C-alpha positions as CSV (number, residue, x, y, z in Angstrom):
1,M,182.7,116.8,160.3
2,A,181.5,114.3,157.8
3,T,178.3,115.2,155.9
4,L,175.8,113.5,153.7
5,Q,175.8,116.0,150.9
6,S,177.4,113.8,148.3
7,C,175.7,110.5,149.1
8,S,173.7,108.8,146.3
9,G,171.1,106.2,146.7
10,D,167.3,105.7,146.8
11,F,166.6,104.8,150.4
12,V,167.6,105.6,154.0
13,L,167.5,102.8,156.5
14,G,166.2,103.8,159.9
15,M,166.3,101.5,163.0
16,D,165.0,101.8,166.5
17,L,166.5,99.5,169.2
18,G,163.8,99.7,171.7
19,T,163.3,98.3,175.2
20,T,161.0,95.4,174.0
21,S,161.5,95.3,170.2
22,V,163.6,96.3,167.3
23,K,162.1,98.1,164.3
24,V,163.6,98.9,160.9
25,V,162.2,101.0,158.0
26,L,163.2,101.9,154.5
27,L,162.4,105.5,153.7
28,E,162.4,106.4,150.0
29,A,164.7,109.4,149.8
30,Q,162.9,111.4,147.1
31,S,159.3,111.0,148.4
32,N,160.1,110.8,152.2
33,R,157.7,107.9,152.2
34,V,158.2,104.6,154.1
35,T,158.2,101.7,151.6
36,D,159.0,98.8,154.0
37,S,158.9,98.2,157.7
38,R,159.7,95.3,159.9
39,S,159.6,94.8,163.7
40,F,160.5,91.8,166.0
41,P,160.5,91.5,169.8
42,T,163.9,91.1,171.4
43,N,162.9,88.8,174.3
44,S,166.3,89.9,175.7
45,D,165.6,90.5,179.4
46,I,168.1,88.8,181.7
47,S,166.8,87.4,185.0
48,C,169.1,88.5,187.8
49,T,168.7,86.3,190.9
50,T,171.2,88.2,193.1
51,D,169.6,91.7,192.8
52,T,165.8,92.1,192.1
53,H,166.5,95.8,191.3
54,A,168.7,94.9,188.4
55,K,167.3,95.4,184.9
56,E,169.6,93.9,182.2
57,Q,169.3,92.7,178.6
58,D,171.4,90.5,176.4
59,P,172.9,92.5,173.5
60,A,173.2,89.3,171.5
61,L,169.4,88.8,171.5
62,I,168.9,92.5,170.6
63,I,171.2,92.1,167.6
64,A,169.5,88.8,166.7
65,A,166.2,90.7,166.5
66,L,167.9,93.3,164.3
67,D,169.1,90.5,162.1
68,Q,165.5,89.2,161.8
69,C,164.4,92.6,160.7
70,M,167.2,93.1,158.2
71,D,166.7,89.6,156.7
72,A,163.0,90.4,156.1
73,L,163.7,93.6,154.1
74,P,163.8,93.5,150.3
75,K,167.4,92.7,149.2
76,D,167.2,94.8,146.0
77,K,166.3,97.9,148.0
78,L,169.0,97.3,150.6
79,K,171.6,97.5,147.8
80,K,170.3,101.1,147.2
81,V,170.6,102.4,150.8
82,K,172.5,105.7,150.9
83,C,172.6,106.2,154.6
84,I,171.9,104.4,157.9
85,G,170.2,106.1,160.8
86,V,170.1,104.5,164.3
87,C,168.2,105.4,167.4
88,G,167.2,103.5,170.5
89,Q,166.4,103.4,174.2
90,M,168.1,106.1,176.1
91,H,169.9,106.3,179.5
92,G,171.2,102.6,179.5
93,I,174.8,101.5,179.1
94,V,176.6,98.6,177.4
95,L,180.4,98.2,177.6
96,W,182.8,96.5,175.1
97,K,186.4,96.0,174.0
98,S,187.0,98.4,171.1
99,K,189.1,96.0,169.0
100,S,186.9,92.9,169.5
101,G,183.4,94.2,170.2
102,C,181.9,92.0,167.5
103,E,182.7,89.2,165.0
104,W,181.7,89.5,161.3
105,L,180.2,86.4,159.7
106,S,179.3,85.5,156.1
107,K,176.7,82.9,155.3
108,D,174.5,82.3,152.3
109,E,175.8,85.6,150.8
110,I,174.7,87.5,153.9
111,I,177.3,89.4,155.9
112,R,176.4,90.3,159.4
113,F,178.0,90.8,162.9
114,I,177.5,89.2,166.2
115,P,178.5,90.7,169.6
116,K,181.7,89.4,171.1
117,D,183.6,91.0,174.0
118,V,180.4,92.9,175.2
119,S,178.8,93.3,178.6
120,Q,175.1,93.0,179.3
121,L,173.0,96.1,178.6
122,I,172.1,97.7,181.9
123,T,168.8,99.5,180.9
124,W,167.1,102.7,181.9
125,Q,164.8,100.6,184.1
126,D,167.7,99.5,186.4
127,G,166.9,100.3,190.0
128,R,170.1,99.6,191.8
129,C,171.1,103.2,192.5
130,S,169.0,104.0,195.6
131,A,168.1,107.5,196.6
132,D,170.9,107.3,199.3
133,F,173.4,106.2,196.8
134,L,172.5,108.9,194.3
135,S,172.7,111.6,197.1
136,S,176.3,110.5,197.7
137,L,177.4,111.2,194.1
138,P,179.0,114.5,193.1
139,K,176.7,117.3,192.0
140,P,176.6,117.5,188.2
141,D,177.2,120.6,186.1
142,S,174.0,120.2,184.1
143,H,170.4,121.3,184.1
144,L,169.4,117.6,184.2
145,S,169.3,115.5,187.3
146,V,171.0,112.1,187.6
147,A,168.7,109.1,188.2
148,T,169.0,105.4,188.6
149,G,169.4,103.7,185.3
150,F,171.5,106.6,183.8
151,G,174.8,105.5,182.3
152,C,177.1,107.5,184.5
153,A,175.2,106.6,187.7
154,T,175.5,102.9,186.7
155,I,179.2,103.2,186.3
156,F,179.5,104.8,189.8
157,W,177.5,101.9,191.2
158,Y,179.9,99.4,189.6
159,M,182.9,101.4,190.9
160,K,181.6,100.9,194.4
161,H,180.2,97.3,194.2
162,R,182.0,95.6,191.3
163,P,185.1,97.6,190.2
164,E,186.7,94.6,188.5
165,F,183.8,94.5,186.1
166,L,184.7,97.8,184.5
167,S,188.3,96.9,184.0
168,D,187.4,94.4,181.4
169,F,186.3,97.0,178.9
170,S,187.6,100.0,176.9
171,D,184.4,101.5,175.5
172,A,180.9,102.3,176.6
173,G,177.7,103.7,175.1
174,T,174.0,103.1,174.7
175,I,172.9,100.1,172.7
176,Q,172.4,102.3,169.6
177,D,175.9,103.7,170.0
178,Y,177.3,100.2,170.1
179,V,175.6,99.3,166.8
180,V,176.9,102.4,165.2
181,S,180.4,101.6,166.4
182,M,180.3,98.0,165.1
183,L,178.8,99.0,161.7
184,G,181.5,101.7,161.3
185,G,184.4,99.8,162.7
186,L,185.1,102.7,165.0
187,D,188.1,102.7,167.3
188,K,186.3,104.8,169.9
189,C,182.6,105.1,170.6
190,V,181.0,108.4,169.6
191,M,177.8,109.8,171.1
192,T,175.4,112.7,170.5
193,G,174.4,115.2,173.1
194,Q,170.9,113.6,173.0
195,N,172.2,110.3,174.5
196,A,175.0,111.9,176.5
197,A,172.4,114.1,178.4
198,S,170.5,110.9,179.1
199,W,173.6,109.5,180.9
200,G,174.0,112.4,183.3
201,Y,177.1,114.6,184.0
202,F,176.8,116.2,180.6
203,N,176.5,120.0,180.0
204,T,174.2,120.5,177.0
205,T,175.2,124.2,176.7
206,T,178.9,123.5,176.3
207,N,178.2,120.1,174.8
208,Q,180.9,118.6,177.1
209,W,181.1,115.9,179.8
210,N,181.7,117.1,183.4
211,T,185.2,115.6,183.0
212,Q,186.8,117.4,185.9
213,I,184.0,116.6,188.3
214,L,184.1,113.0,187.3
215,K,187.9,112.8,187.5
216,D,187.9,114.2,191.0
217,A,185.4,111.4,192.0
218,G,187.7,108.7,190.6
219,F,185.4,108.0,187.6
220,P,187.0,106.1,184.7
221,V,186.7,108.9,182.2
222,H,188.3,106.9,179.5
223,L,185.0,105.1,179.1
224,L,183.2,108.3,178.2
225,P,182.3,108.4,174.4
226,V,183.6,111.2,172.1
227,V,180.7,113.7,171.7
228,M,179.6,114.5,168.1
229,K,176.8,116.7,166.7
230,S,173.3,115.2,166.4
231,G,172.7,114.5,162.7
232,A,176.4,114.2,161.8
233,V,178.0,111.1,160.2
234,A,179.8,108.9,162.7
235,G,181.5,106.8,160.1
236,Y,181.1,104.5,157.2
237,T,180.2,100.8,157.0
238,S,183.4,98.9,157.3
239,S,181.9,95.9,155.4
240,E,178.9,95.1,153.3
241,W,175.9,94.4,155.6
242,Y,172.8,92.6,154.4
243,G,173.5,93.9,150.9
244,I,174.1,97.5,152.0
245,P,177.4,98.4,150.3
246,A,180.6,99.0,152.3
247,H,181.4,102.7,152.8
248,T,177.8,103.7,153.3
249,P,177.4,106.6,155.8
250,V,176.3,105.7,159.3
251,G,174.8,108.6,161.3
252,T,175.5,109.3,164.9
253,A,173.0,107.5,167.1
254,L,170.0,109.5,168.3
255,G,167.6,109.2,171.2
256,D,164.3,107.4,170.5
257,F,162.2,110.1,172.1
258,Q,163.6,112.9,170.0
259,C,163.2,110.7,166.8
260,S,159.6,109.9,167.7
261,V,158.9,113.7,167.9
262,Y,160.7,114.3,164.6
263,S,158.5,111.7,162.9
264,C,155.3,113.7,163.5
265,M,156.1,117.3,164.5
266,T,155.9,119.2,161.2
267,D,155.6,122.8,162.3
268,K,157.2,124.9,165.0
269,G,153.8,125.5,166.5
270,D,153.1,121.8,167.0
271,A,153.0,120.1,170.4
272,V,153.0,116.3,170.5
273,L,150.9,114.4,173.0
274,N,151.8,110.7,173.0
275,M,149.8,108.4,175.3
276,S,150.3,104.7,175.5
277,T,151.3,103.1,178.9
278,S,152.6,106.4,180.2
279,A,152.1,109.9,178.7
280,Q,154.4,112.6,177.2
281,L,153.5,116.1,176.2
282,T,156.3,118.0,174.4
283,F,156.9,121.0,172.2
284,G,160.0,122.7,170.7
285,M,161.5,125.6,172.6
286,P,162.4,128.9,170.8
287,A,165.9,128.8,169.1
288,E,167.3,131.4,171.7
289,F,166.2,129.2,174.7
290,S,168.9,128.2,177.1
291,P,168.2,125.7,180.0
292,P,168.8,126.6,183.6
293,S,172.2,126.0,184.9
294,S,171.2,123.5,187.5
295,P,168.4,120.9,187.9
296,D,165.1,121.7,189.5
297,T,163.9,118.4,190.9
298,L,160.5,119.8,191.7
299,C,159.8,121.0,188.2
300,P,157.5,118.7,186.2
301,V,159.0,119.9,182.9
302,A,162.4,118.8,181.6
303,Y,164.4,120.2,178.7
304,F,165.9,117.6,176.4
305,P,168.5,118.5,173.7
306,Y,166.9,118.1,170.2
307,L,168.6,119.1,166.9
308,H,170.6,122.1,165.8
309,G,171.2,123.3,169.4
310,S,167.5,123.4,170.2
311,Y,165.5,121.9,173.1
312,L,162.3,120.1,173.6
313,A,160.2,121.0,176.7
314,V,158.9,117.6,178.0
315,A,156.2,116.8,180.6
316,A,156.6,113.1,181.0
317,S,153.9,111.6,183.2
318,L,154.1,108.1,184.6
319,N,150.3,107.9,184.5
320,G,148.6,107.5,181.1
321,G,146.9,104.5,179.6
322,N,148.1,102.4,182.5
323,V,145.6,104.2,184.7
324,M,142.6,103.1,182.6
325,A,144.1,99.6,182.4
326,T,144.3,99.5,186.2
327,F,140.6,100.7,186.4
328,V,139.6,97.9,184.0
329,R,141.5,95.2,186.0
330,M,140.0,96.5,189.2
331,L,136.4,96.0,187.9
332,D,137.4,92.6,186.5
333,S,138.6,91.5,189.9
334,W,135.5,92.8,191.6
335,M,133.3,90.8,189.2
336,K,135.3,87.7,189.7
337,E,134.5,87.9,193.4
338,F,130.9,87.6,192.4
339,A,131.8,84.6,190.2
340,L,131.1,86.7,187.0
341,E,133.4,86.3,184.0
342,V,133.5,89.4,181.7
343,N,136.2,89.8,179.0
344,E,138.4,92.8,179.8
345,S,137.9,94.2,176.2
346,R,134.1,94.2,176.9
347,I,134.6,96.0,180.2
348,Y,136.7,98.6,178.4
349,S,134.2,99.0,175.6
350,Q,131.3,99.5,178.1
351,L,133.3,102.1,180.1
352,I,133.8,104.1,177.0
353,Q,130.1,103.9,176.0
354,S,129.0,104.9,179.5
355,A,131.4,107.9,179.6
356,L,130.4,109.1,176.1
357,A,126.8,109.2,177.4
358,Q,128.0,111.2,180.4
359,P,129.6,114.3,178.9
360,N,130.3,116.0,182.2
361,T,130.8,115.1,185.9
362,D,131.5,116.8,189.2
363,L,133.4,113.7,190.4
364,T,137.1,114.4,190.7
365,V,139.8,111.7,190.2
366,T,143.4,112.4,190.8
367,P,145.0,109.6,188.7
368,T,148.6,109.6,190.0
369,L,148.7,105.9,190.9
370,L,152.4,105.7,190.2
371,G,153.4,109.1,191.6
372,E,155.4,111.4,189.3
373,R,159.1,111.8,188.8
374,H,159.0,115.3,190.2
375,D,156.7,114.2,193.1
376,P,157.2,110.4,193.7
377,T,155.3,110.3,197.0
378,T,152.0,111.6,195.6
379,S,149.2,109.1,195.3
380,A,145.8,108.8,193.6
381,S,142.5,109.9,195.1
382,V,138.7,110.2,194.4
383,S,136.8,113.2,195.8
384,Q,133.6,115.2,195.4
385,I,131.6,111.9,195.7
386,S,127.8,112.2,195.9
387,P,124.9,109.8,195.4
388,S,124.3,111.2,191.9
389,N,127.8,110.7,190.5
390,L,128.6,107.0,191.3
391,S,127.7,105.6,187.9
392,L,130.2,104.0,185.5
393,G,129.8,106.9,183.2
394,H,130.7,109.5,185.9
395,M,133.6,107.4,187.1
396,T,135.1,106.7,183.7
397,R,134.7,110.4,182.6
398,A,136.4,111.5,185.8
399,V,139.3,109.1,185.3
400,C,139.9,110.3,181.8
401,R,139.5,113.9,182.8
402,G,142.0,113.4,185.6
403,I,144.6,111.9,183.4
404,I,144.5,114.9,181.0
405,E,144.2,117.5,183.8
406,N,147.2,116.0,185.5
407,L,149.2,116.6,182.3
408,A,147.9,120.1,182.1
409,T,149.0,120.7,185.7
410,M,152.5,119.6,184.7
411,M,152.5,121.7,181.4
412,P,149.9,124.4,181.7
413,P,148.2,125.5,178.5
414,Q,149.1,129.1,179.2
415,S,152.8,128.3,179.1
416,M,152.3,126.4,175.8
417,Q,150.5,129.4,174.3
418,A,153.3,131.7,175.4
419,A,155.8,129.4,173.7
420,G,153.9,129.7,170.4
421,V,152.1,126.3,170.4
422,R,149.1,126.4,168.0
423,C,148.2,122.7,167.5
424,I,148.5,119.4,169.4
425,I,149.3,116.2,167.5
426,G,147.7,113.4,169.4
427,S,149.1,109.9,169.1
428,G,149.7,106.6,170.9
429,S,147.5,103.6,171.4
430,A,145.8,104.7,174.6
431,L,144.6,108.0,173.0
432,S,143.7,106.7,169.6
433,C,141.3,104.1,170.9
434,N,139.7,106.2,173.6
435,P,137.3,108.9,172.3
436,V,136.6,110.0,175.9
437,L,140.3,110.9,176.4
438,Q,140.2,112.7,173.1
439,Q,137.2,114.8,174.3
440,E,139.1,115.7,177.5
441,V,142.2,116.7,175.6
442,E,140.1,119.0,173.4
443,R,138.3,120.4,176.5
444,V,141.4,121.1,178.6
445,F,143.8,122.4,176.0
446,P,142.7,125.5,173.9
447,F,144.3,124.2,170.6
448,P,143.0,122.2,167.7
449,V,144.0,118.5,168.0
450,V,145.1,116.4,165.1
451,Y,144.9,112.6,165.4
452,G,146.3,109.8,163.2
453,K,149.9,110.8,163.0
454,D,151.5,107.9,164.9
455,V,154.9,108.6,166.4
456,D,157.6,106.2,165.1
457,S,161.2,106.5,166.2
458,A,162.6,104.4,163.3
459,V,160.8,106.6,160.8
460,G,162.0,109.7,162.6
461,V,165.7,108.8,162.6
462,A,165.4,108.0,158.8
463,M,163.8,111.4,158.2
464,V,166.5,113.2,160.2
465,F,169.3,111.8,158.0
466,N,167.3,112.1,154.8
467,D,166.7,115.8,155.6
468,Q,170.5,116.3,156.0
469,T,171.0,115.6,152.2
């Protein structure tokens, strides 16, 4: 296995190919400090008129956003990059022809690549695999369930509905695997267990695909990437790229979630609570932990492969900052019916002020507006209503409390204590700008909470590969 031990240079380039944007950072190797950062939206969604459940993106537009980022970084620093780390959106799949997956161009002394014989990216949000379709698939030998939007499930869907589509390609991977393959000029796509687990039909204990199960189902197993260790070198740049020298090591692509955790989890006793649109609460499992042999669809906690054979326990709630946003929009629509115009930011500000003045409430809000993955049919509710708790302060306090208590139901504080958690790192836009949510986190969870460490997948992947040297 290739290593980074002998690599020289001043910077590590980290990139995150996200669902809506691409971000790149330059991490100074010696200080582990970010010196430069650029981000651009991809605007890459493809409108599919034939199937409203389809969620696809154009890889050419994603790479164009990456080009914008790279072009905006200091050229003198790019010449001193010693390693490239890549992460991105998990679960999704893009297919290409291995010998002609891209075309290299040189213009104004800048060498870059553009996608060539490449399919659309079918993202993790794709909804074409119905519950009935998924139930017809073979049972995986894995502790993780298979869901719509997962790479292997998507291939099964194409096998049934458009088999000719698959015959055009020889390789498949996530969008981050594609970028690694193109930069390294790889003959065959390589993939880490982090991304393989997100595709389904992958056993994280043996670090192998469920090849026989898939073969028996007629699955085109030649499309499965070669599995490599997370943190290993996938290859070396086959050409100069934006001033980065040829033969620069390119790390195996990692998952954006794992890299976001790595960017802020500095101690084994840390848990990370990230709340933006949705919410995730995660902590590292002990080194000796092994996941169960089969999935438990009713369990709210999933175990994601991390680094060095370890796992993250993850409670991923569909209900986070989006619940407060829905509350604000509801009030806005009510006021519009009275012909009153109030800016949404003013509504939000007033809700926070009212709740801060109401430190407690007996009103109960169950905030699961979108259900949960382990309980998709559950809905939201308001209970314990009385004439004395109908104020904005009571209602906002109850909404914020409900959001945090729902997370605590999914991942009880007692189980976190038993796993050795001693501190929670709070991050994400919904949490950082809402002191009421912060108060509720501190009330519900018996740990000190540290704010201000924003999660950043691009920084995390750069840190991973910098720490390998």
